[in-house]
N, C-alpha and C positions, 0 to 999 in steps of 0.2 A: 503494500500499500504506499502511496505517495502523500506527502504533506498536502498537496493540492486537493487530494481526495477528502482530507479532513477539514480543510480550510473554512468551509461554509456550514460544517456540522456544529450543532450546539454541544455543550459539554454533556448534556443528558444523552444525546445521541452517541457521543464518543463513549460514554459509560456503558450504553447498551452493546456496542461493538466489543468492548472489553469483556462484558459478561458472557457474550456469545462465543467468545474466543476468536473473533475475526481479526483481532489485533491484540497484542500483549502490551502491558505497561512498558516493558522494556523497549519494544519496537516503537512505542509512542514517544518515549523519552529520546531515543536515538533520532527519530525524525525531527524533533524540535532542536536537539543539539546540532544536527546537520544544518538546519535553517539558521542557527546562530552563526555557525561557521560561514555560511554563504552570504550573510547580510551584515555581520557585526563590523566588518571593516569599513562599511559605508554608513551605517546609522549610529553605531557606538552607544547602544542602549544599555549595556551591562557594565556593572562595576566588577562583579564577580560571577563566574559560571561554576556551578557545583556538579560537574559532569559525573565524576566517580561516585559521589554521594547519592546523586539522583539515580544512577544506574543500580546501585545497591538497594535503594528503597524500591525501585521498580521490580527488581527480581524478588524482593520479599513480598510486594503486593501480588505478583503473579503466583507465588507459592501459596499465598493465603487464598487467592481466588480458587485455585485448584483444589484447595482443602475445604471449599464451601464457606469460607470466612470472608465477610465484607465489613470493613471497618466504618464506612460512612459513605455519604453521597458523592464524595470526590475521590473514592478509593482507586488509587493507582494513576491519578491524573496529575501531571506537573503544572505547578503554579509558580510564578515569579513574584518576588517581593521587592518592594521599594526599599532602598538602602538606608532609610532612617528608621527602620522597624527592626527591632533586635531578633536575631536568629542564633540559637545556641550553636557554638562551635564554628560559626560562619562569620567572617568579618562584617561589621556594620559601621560604615565610615561616614554616612551622610554626605558622601562625595566631598569630604573635606580632608586636608592634610592633617588637620588637628586630631582626627580620629583614625588615621591611616593604620594603626596597629591595634585598634579595638576589637576584641573578639568576646562577645557576650557569653555568659555562663548559663543563660537560660533564654527561652523564647518569649517574645512579646505575647500577650493573651491572644491577639488575632492570629498569630502564627500557630500557637498551640492549638487553636480551635480548628484551623484549616488542616492541621496534621491529624487531629482527632477525627476529622470527616474523611481522612484517607489521602489527603493531598500529598504530593511530592514536592519538595522545595527544589526548584531547578537553578535558581540563582538570584542575585541581588541587582536591582535596576537603578540606573543613575537618576539623579535629581539635581536641580539647582542647589548649591551648597546650603546644608541645613534647612532646605525647603524655603529659602529666602529670596525667591525670584521666579520670573515667569519664562525662563528661556532654557535651563538645564544644559549648558554646555558640557561636553562637546556633542551631545546628541543631535542627530539630524532627522528631518522629517522624511519618512519613506515615500511620500507622494512627490516631493521635490527636495533632493539633497541640498539644494541651496537655501532652504528654509529651515526654521527651527521647529522643534516638535512640542513647543510649548513647555510650561513648567508649573509647579516644580516637579511634577511627576512625569517629566518628559520621557524618561527612559521606559516607563510603563506604557504610555501611550504609543510610543514608536515601536516597542517590541510587540505589543498586541496587534498593531496595524500590519507589521511585517511578518507576522506568524512565527516570530522567534520567541513568542510566549503564547500559550493557549489562553491564558488569563493572568491578571496581575493585580496586585494591591496598590493603592495610592493613598496619599493623605491630602487634605484640602483645608486651607486656611483663609483663602480668598478666591478660590476657584481652581486649586492645583490638581484636582481630579478632572473636572469638567473642561478646563481649558485645553489640556493635551488631548483629551478625548475628542474634542471639537476639531482641532486643527489636524489630527491624525485620522479622522474619519472612523472613530470607534465609539463605544458606549462608555460613559463614566457616571457613577452614582455617588453622590455625597448624601449619606443618610442623615436622618435627624441627629442633632447634637445629643450625644449620650447613647445612641443605639448601639454603637460598636465601641468596645473598650480601647482606650489609648495607653494602657499600661504597657511599658516596654517600647513605647514610640517616642523618639526624640521630639520634644515639643517645639513648635514654632510660636504658638500663642495658645496658652491653656484655655482661654475663653472662646477660641474660634476654631480650634483644630477638630477635624473629623477624619475618620478612616473609612475607606470604601473600596469597591472594586472597579477595575477597568477591564472591559471584555469586548468581544466582537458583537455579541448579541444581548438584547435585553434580558432574555431568559437566563443567560449565563450570569449576569449581574445579580438576578433574583437568586440564583443557586448559591453564589458566593456569599451574598448577604445573609441567607439562611444559616450558613455555616459560621459566619463571623460574628453574628450579633448575640447580644444577651448581656445581662447584668454581670458585673465583675467587681468583687469587693476590693480589688487592688486599684481600681479607678473610681475616686469619689464622685466624679461627674457621670458615671455610667448609669443608665436608666434602668429602672426595675420593670418597666412595662413588658407584658408577654410578647414573645417574638412569633409573628405568624409564619406559617409555611408559604413563603413568597412564590414558590413554584406552583403550589396548588392554587393560589390566588390568581396566577396568570392563566390557569386552565379554565377558570370560570368564563362566563359569557363576557363579551366586550363591554366596556363601560359606555360605549356610544348610546345616544338616545336617552341617557339617564345621568349625564354628567355635564357640568358647566365649566367652560374654559374662559378665564379672564386674560385679556391681552392689554398690557399697558399702552396708553397712548403717549406717554411721556418718558423721559429719561433713557430707557433702554434702546431707543432708536436714535438718540441724539448722537451725531457724528458717526452713525453706522454707515458702513459701505452700502451704497444703495442696492447693489446686487445680492448682498446678504439679506438686507431687509426684504427684498422681493422673494427670496428663497423661504424666509420665515413666514411670510404672509401666504405664500402658495401652500405651505405646510399646514397652516391654520385653516385655509380653505378646504384642503383635503379632509382634515378632521371634521370640518363642518359637514362635509359631503357624507361622512360616515355616520352623521347623526348627533355629533357633539353640539351643544348650544354655546355659541361664542359671543362674548360681550366685551366691549372696549371699556377701559376704566382709567382713572388717574392714579398712579402709584404714589403714595404719599411719602414725603420726607426722605427721598432717596439720597440727597446730597448730605443731609445730617446723619443718615445711617452710615454712609461711607466715611464720614469724618470721625464718627465714634469708633467705627471698625479699625481705622488707621491708628487712633490713639491707643486702643487695646493692643493691637498688633505690635507697635513699636515698643511700647513699654514692656510687654511681657516677653518679647524676643530679646531685648537688651537685658532684662533681668536674668533670664536663663544663661545668657552668654557672658555675663559680667565676669565670671572667674577667668575666662580666656581673654576678654578685652583688657582686663587689668594687668595681664602679662604681656610684656613687649614681644617676647619670643613667640607666644601663641598668637598673639594678635596679628603678627606679620604673615601668618599661615592662611588667614582668610583671603578669599577672592577680594579685590579692591571694592567692588560694588557691594558685597555683603558686609565688609567691615565698615564701610561709610553708612549704610542703612542702620546697622546696629548702634553705631555711635550717635546717630541722631536721636535715638530713643533716650539718651542721657539728658537731652534738653527739655523734655516734656515734663511739666510740672505734675506732681502727684494729684493735685486738684483736677487737672484735665482727665487724668485716668479714672478718678472716682466719678466724675461727671459722666464719662462715657458708660461706666457700668450702670449708673442710675438711669441714664437715657435708654439703655438697651431694655431694661424692664418696662419703661414707660411705653416705648414704641411696640413692644410685643403685645401689650394690651390692645393697642390700636389695630394691629393686624389680626388679632383673634376676631375682632368685629368684621374687618374687611373680608376675611376668608369665609364668612357666612354666605357670601354671594357667589363663591366659586368653589370648585373641587381642586382645580389646578390653575396655575398661571403659566403662560407661555411667553418666552422672550428669546431673543438670540442668545447663544452661549458667548460668542465673541462678536464684537462690532467690526473687527478687521480679520483679514486673512493671516495665515501663519507669517510672522515677520521673516525677512531675509536674515540668514545667520550672520551675526556680527553687527548688524544694524541696531543702533540705539533705540530702545523701545520704552515707551511711556507706560509704566505699570498701571497707572490709573486708568488708561484705556483698556489695557489687557483685562483687568478685573472689574470693569464697569458693570457688566451684567451679572457676574457671579458673586462679587463680594457682598452685596447687601444680604444674601441668604446665609452667609456665615455668621453675621451678627445676629440675624433672626433665628438661626439654627433649623430652618425648614429643610426637608429632604428636596433634592434637586438632581435631575437626571439630564444628561446631554446625550442626544441621539443624532446620528447623521441625517441631514436633510437636503443633501444635494451638493453640487460642486460649482465653484467659480474659478475659471482659469486653471482647471484641473486640480484645484485644491479643495479639500473637504470643508463643509460648513455644518455647524452643529446647531441644533434647537434645544433650548432649556426648558424643561418641564418641572415646575415647582409645586409641591404639595403642602398640605397641613402637617403640623407636627405628628410624627409617628404614622403617617399615612403613606409610607412608601409603596404599599400595594397599589394605590391609585396612580401614583406616578408611573410605576412600572407597567401598569395595564394600559395607560395611554401611550406610553412609549412603544409597547408591544403592538398595539393596534396600528400605529403609524409604521413601524418597522415592517409588519406584515403587508401593509398596503404598498410600500415603496421598494423594499428589499435592496436597499443601498449596500448592505453587507456583502452582496454578490460581487462588488467592485473591488478589484485588487490594486494596491499601489505598484508602481514601476519596480520597486526594490524586490518584490516577490513574484512579479509577472512571469 
């Protein structure tokens, strides 16, 4: 079997092939490792490839399967991990020279849960250093190697797009799952704040960080979210709400004809590439044709939300990095852009930080009322195409559409919705707190109607 035969299959379909013996876990791992060999010199998505360890785990999974034992919904399937998430015995560098020799003694909760579901850890994926930016050098975009793969989970987005990962994890503080998913033409899900434990994940901002999946299909994100979610006593912000079976939820009837979509008239389309705007509006029209009720509305306080988000991000990032910023030898190891950003946090008064926390609680009450009128909100994921590699990028534009929902904590999904000049465009679907099922159902309906996942980037064509 060739990787091209697997490219458009869901993880559940691959699991069925494994169960039938039509492919072994070892063969699956070798196929993906071969793809890494074929593409890595071009896209540079990986920091560490765990070839030998993955092969050993795959042989064990095959042995277990022959013995009639199945450990979980991801049994024998290789998954790649963003390199700011701790992996026992495997380097976790945050793509930084500061942590170049750090090897964790235990797994992050999310990794432990993926392993418990049977997943095989294939490798660690590149990110913008310490998840502090939207570019992720040196990773390139598989759709156009002259372009970036987004950030900070750029390695995750690029690897999934190039099929050098069947699925991956990401983290999201201002859009770092959704932005790479958008520009790489894959699916990225930021769950509700607290839905997935962050224990063992290097923080960018404690108040804003989320952990979630990046996949090729909406159903794959549902599968990973089912495995990753749940309360964790090691993470004081983790939520105790019951975790639904997201896969079962997707098998229910479409939400169309009984769901309401809100489309903001303001902010999210300001400065947006006109071609991207047209793609989003076409997508909304398609959903309307499927039976969804669509209403335009004014999104309140967007600029104030973004200002509060920035204050929290800068202060909390700087607080975490203070130990290294205070050391001249360690400070010199940061990328210049990251070091400069972290130092700016030292200039923000504590009163501004406290006001941002208070504002967050005030605005959440306002949005609870707003969301009574809608089941989901739809916006662009990005107002611009993937930037040219090496070009100076305005982070405020990159995170314009994604950042508000980190402060608000709402679940948000990016799904492919077309191409402009051969580059992918993403549509963002935002739901109510802990209503990932609805977000996934809308995304699945759209995916089934358009099938953009059948398109392959040049790096793997």
